[in-house]
ChimeraX commands (.cxc) that place a marker at each C-alpha (Angstrom):
marker #1 position 233.17,82.72,93.94 radius 0.5
marker #1 position 233.37,81.53,97.58 radius 0.5
marker #1 position 236.46,82.49,99.55 radius 0.5
marker #1 position 238.34,79.55,101.09 radius 0.5
marker #1 position 240.88,81.52,103.15 radius 0.5
marker #1 position 242.72,84.82,103.31 radius 0.5
marker #1 position 245.80,86.11,105.11 radius 0.5
marker #1 position 247.68,89.37,105.43 radius 0.5
marker #1 position 251.30,88.77,104.40 radius 0.5
marker #1 position 254.26,91.06,104.99 radius 0.5
marker #1 position 256.42,92.24,102.11 radius 0.5
marker #1 position 258.64,90.43,101.33 radius 0.5
marker #1 position 256.77,87.21,102.08 radius 0.5
marker #1 position 258.79,84.46,103.71 radius 0.5
marker #1 position 258.21,81.33,101.60 radius 0.5
marker #1 position 257.68,79.14,104.68 radius 0.5
marker #1 position 254.91,81.46,105.89 radius 0.5
marker #1 position 253.12,81.17,102.56 radius 0.5
marker #1 position 253.42,77.36,102.52 radius 0.5
marker #1 position 252.11,77.11,106.08 radius 0.5
marker #1 position 249.11,79.25,105.13 radius 0.5
marker #1 position 248.39,77.16,102.03 radius 0.5
marker #1 position 248.64,73.91,103.99 radius 0.5
marker #1 position 246.27,75.12,106.69 radius 0.5
marker #1 position 243.79,76.43,104.13 radius 0.5
marker #1 position 243.81,73.55,101.66 radius 0.5
marker #1 position 244.68,70.39,103.60 radius 0.5
marker #1 position 240.99,69.50,103.97 radius 0.5
marker #1 position 240.68,69.71,100.20 radius 0.5
marker #1 position 243.35,67.06,99.73 radius 0.5
marker #1 position 246.30,69.33,98.90 radius 0.5
marker #1 position 249.62,69.62,100.74 radius 0.5
marker #1 position 252.40,72.04,99.79 radius 0.5
marker #1 position 256.13,71.62,100.23 radius 0.5
marker #1 position 259.03,73.99,99.69 radius 0.5
marker #1 position 262.76,73.44,99.22 radius 0.5
marker #1 position 265.69,75.69,98.37 radius 0.5
marker #1 position 266.92,75.03,94.85 radius 0.5
marker #1 position 269.21,76.83,92.41 radius 0.5
marker #1 position 269.28,80.11,94.36 radius 0.5
marker #1 position 265.49,80.16,94.73 radius 0.5
marker #1 position 262.71,77.94,95.98 radius 0.5
marker #1 position 260.94,74.93,94.55 radius 0.5
marker #1 position 257.26,74.88,95.51 radius 0.5
marker #1 position 255.62,71.45,95.19 radius 0.5
marker #1 position 251.92,70.60,95.46 radius 0.5
marker #1 position 250.95,67.10,96.60 radius 0.5
marker #1 position 247.54,65.41,96.41 radius 0.5
marker #1 position 246.66,63.36,99.49 radius 0.5
marker #1 position 244.04,61.46,97.47 radius 0.5
marker #1 position 244.10,60.12,93.92 radius 0.5
marker #1 position 244.21,63.08,91.55 radius 0.5
marker #1 position 242.63,63.19,88.11 radius 0.5
marker #1 position 243.52,66.82,87.35 radius 0.5
marker #1 position 246.15,67.91,84.89 radius 0.5
marker #1 position 249.62,68.86,86.08 radius 0.5
marker #1 position 250.42,72.57,86.04 radius 0.5
marker #1 position 254.11,71.94,85.38 radius 0.5
marker #1 position 255.75,72.02,81.97 radius 0.5
marker link #1:1,2 radius 0.2
marker link #1:2,3 radius 0.2
marker link #1:3,4 radius 0.2
marker link #1:4,5 radius 0.2
marker link #1:5,6 radius 0.2
marker link #1:6,7 radius 0.2
marker link #1:7,8 radius 0.2
marker link #1:8,9 radius 0.2
marker link #1:9,10 radius 0.2
marker link #1:10,11 radius 0.2
marker link #1:11,12 radius 0.2
marker link #1:12,13 radius 0.2
marker link #1:13,14 radius 0.2
marker link #1:14,15 radius 0.2
marker link #1:15,16 radius 0.2
marker link #1:16,17 radius 0.2
marker link #1:17,18 radius 0.2
marker link #1:18,19 radius 0.2
marker link #1:19,20 radius 0.2
marker link #1:20,21 radius 0.2
marker link #1:21,22 radius 0.2
marker link #1:22,23 radius 0.2
marker link #1:23,24 radius 0.2
marker link #1:24,25 radius 0.2
marker link #1:25,26 radius 0.2
marker link #1:26,27 radius 0.2
marker link #1:27,28 radius 0.2
marker link #1:28,29 radius 0.2
marker link #1:29,30 radius 0.2
marker link #1:30,31 radius 0.2
marker link #1:31,32 radius 0.2
marker link #1:32,33 radius 0.2
marker link #1:33,34 radius 0.2
marker link #1:34,35 radius 0.2
marker link #1:35,36 radius 0.2
marker link #1:36,37 radius 0.2
marker link #1:37,38 radius 0.2
marker link #1:38,39 radius 0.2
marker link #1:39,40 radius 0.2
marker link #1:40,41 radius 0.2
marker link #1:41,42 radius 0.2
marker link #1:42,43 radius 0.2
marker link #1:43,44 radius 0.2
marker link #1:44,45 radius 0.2
marker link #1:45,46 radius 0.2
marker link #1:46,47 radius 0.2
marker link #1:47,48 radius 0.2
marker link #1:48,49 radius 0.2
marker link #1:49,50 radius 0.2
marker link #1:50,51 radius 0.2
marker link #1:51,52 radius 0.2
marker link #1:52,53 radius 0.2
marker link #1:53,54 radius 0.2
marker link #1:54,55 radius 0.2
marker link #1:55,56 radius 0.2
marker link #1:56,57 radius 0.2
marker link #1:57,58 radius 0.2
marker link #1:58,59 radius 0.2
view
């Protein structure tokens, strides 16, 4: 399986650092990530910059 990107992350990982990494690694593949504080945690959202025919991973 080809590697797209990798990063060394500190423990604990700051959510913004993870989202920045994902955006840099996957933007060219039509994916953008967003993060917002919600209910004492974080809501991570994945956006498609092009029409998307895949199934949603949310319940």
